[in-house]
TIMIGU-187932 format. One record per residue (C-alpha): x, y, z; residue in three letters. Coordinates in steps of 0.05 Angstrom, whole numbers, plus 5000, padded with zeros to 4 digits. Layout:
<mivos>
XYZala
...
</mivos>
This chain:
<mivos>
116384883737met
114984653808leu
114883913789lys
121684013755asn
124484293820thr
129283913866phe
132884493900cys
127584523954his
130383873981val
135283994039pro
142383884014gly
140483983941val
142484653912gly
141384913841thr
148084623818ala
146083923841thr
139184033811glu
142384173743glu
146383523749lys
139883153762ile
136783453700trp
142983283660ala
142282543677thr
135582533641gly
131082643701ile
126983273685pro
121783223740asp
119182843801trp
115682303760asp
122182093728his
126082043793phe
125681293801lys
129780663796lys
134080463761pro
137681113776tyr
142681353723pro
149981473738asp
151682173759gly
146482243814leu
148982443883pro
148281753915gln
148182033986asn
141982453969arg
137581943934ile
133681713995lys
132482434018thr
130182643949ile
125482053946glu
122382244013asn
121582973993tyr
118582803926ile
113282393962his
111682974009gln
111983473953ser
106983093911thr
102083083970glu
102683833982his
102383983908phe
095883583900asp
093083913962ala
094484613932gly
099184813988asn
104485303964pro
106585454035gly
110284794039tyr
114784973981phe
115485704003ala
118485474068arg
123585034033leu
125685443972leu
130886003976pro
127586693970ser
130686803901asn
127786143876gln
120486263897leu
118786463825trp
118085713813arg
111385723851leu
108086213804phe
104885813747pro
101985273790glu
098885743840phe
097586373800lys
089986273804asp
090386373879ser
095086973880val
093787653912ala
098388203887tyr
098388703944ile
101089393960asp
099589874016ile
100090624025glu
101190924094thr
101991584130thr
109291434142gly
114490884143leu
114490734217asp
109790214245phe
106290714290tyr
103491044227his
096990804196lys
094990474131ile
091390954084thr
089690504025thr
090889794002ile
090589543931ala
089588803914leu
089688493846tyr
088287753833asp
089887713759gly
082687853741thr
079888413785ser
082789003823val
080189143893tyr
081589753935trp
080889904009tyr
080690594040val
081690784112asn
075191044141gly
071090684088glu
072289944076asn
079489814100leu
077289274149asp
074488864091asp
081588694071phe
082388264134arg
077187764107asp
078487844033asp
085887654037ile
083786974064leu
080986793995asn
088086713969tyr
093686223985ser
099586633959met
101787363962ile
106287713912ile
109288383931ser
115388823923tyr
118988903990asn
112788634023gly
116588174070lys
120088764102cys
114489284098phe
107489124073asp
106188464108val
109088664177pro
105289314172phe
098788954155ile
099788434210glu
100988974263lys
095489424239tyr
089988894236phe
092988454291arg
092887854245ile
097987354218lys
098587254143leu
100786534134asn
100686574058his
106286344014ala
109786983995his
113787153933ile
117487803945asp
119688053878leu
124988493910arg
129287863920tyr
127487523855val
129088133813leu
135388283852ala
137987583835ser
137087783762leu
140888433771gly
134888903779tyr
134989353840lys
133190063859gly
126089973883gly
119689793847leu
119590403802lys
126890303783gly
125689573765cys
119589763723glu
123490293685ala
129289823673ala
124589293646leu
120689763600gly
114289853641ile
111290543630asp
106990843685arg
103691353640gly
100791943678asn
102691623745ile
110091723729thr
113492163781gly
108891983838ile
112491593893asp
111291353964gly
112692043995tyr
107992373946phe
102691853965ala
103092104037val
101792824012leu
095892593970leu
092592274031trp
093992904072lys
090693334018asp
084692874017tyr
083892884092met
084993624102glu
081393894041asn
076593324026arg
079493323956asn
076592703925ile
081292783866lys
087192693913ala
084292033937leu
082991803866glu
090091983847thr
092691593906leu
088490983888leu
090691023816ala
097991013839tyr
096690453889asn
093090023837met
098490143785glu
103389823834asp
099489173840val
097689113767val
105089203749asn
107088663799leu
103788143754glu
107788373694arg
114188383734leu
112687683761met
111787403690val
118087763665ile
122187503723ala
119486803714tyr
121186793640asn
128187073652met
129486513702asn
126485983657ile
131486163603lys
136985883648asn
133685193651thr
132384643600pro
124984843601phe
125385523568ser
120885333509glu
115784903544thr
114785333606his
114886043576phe
109086493598leu
105687013555glu
105787733579thr
099187873615pro
094288403591ile
093688933645ser
086589093668pro
083589783664glu
084690173728ile
078190513749pro
081691153773phe
086091673740asn
091292143767ala
088892863770asp
094493283742arg
091893933773asp
092193623842thr
098993323829val
101793983803asp
098894383861arg
101893913913ile
108593893877arg
109094653878arg
108494633953arg
113994133964ile
</mivos>
């Protein structure tokens, strides 16, 4: 879809982009003289320049160039071309304020799930995230990424698709769990666990050395990142339906990997009785 995109060019919105498509120019390769009637004549030179730059950055595998130019609700266009260098990420913390600490991080790259635990291997995330050029999260621009940057004292310069904004543009709001439910994604035995409960699971693990609490927390954390891939594909396909490329660019629903941890219902029930 990226090579069909013109709305990253300054002064070209999605309405103008649709007019370009309607003139018989579906992609960058077809934007050339003689130009058909109906093109915005005052934008042609600018579009030519940006197509040249875009081709260079596309060939160089640089999603950051496009992420800086596209509106946040249009970043879904980056996904197919750069999905092999995506890190789906989600963090759990001891609280919502930035003076709290990260407890666990889950990372999924479309093939393997990785997990990082405070006091064990959390610092490994700092190097591992550099293996990817793009991040996909839910509300990560406001929470996960700033929290990570402050905690590790690093800067994540990755292109970043925050599904909160992409899904909101499609009418789906109410947090990650609400979007999942509205789109038919079942969390199985993780259902009912939320961010607040994740804090209690970590507390139980630290105070009682209950390994089942940590495993439940990791199962919950990993479910988040695995579901981000499904939500990304769903959102992409829903957006594609509104373009002339709905048949050629449609993506198949991914098969979710097996998560190596399970929620322990005894631990969950015991903590819930104390709330």
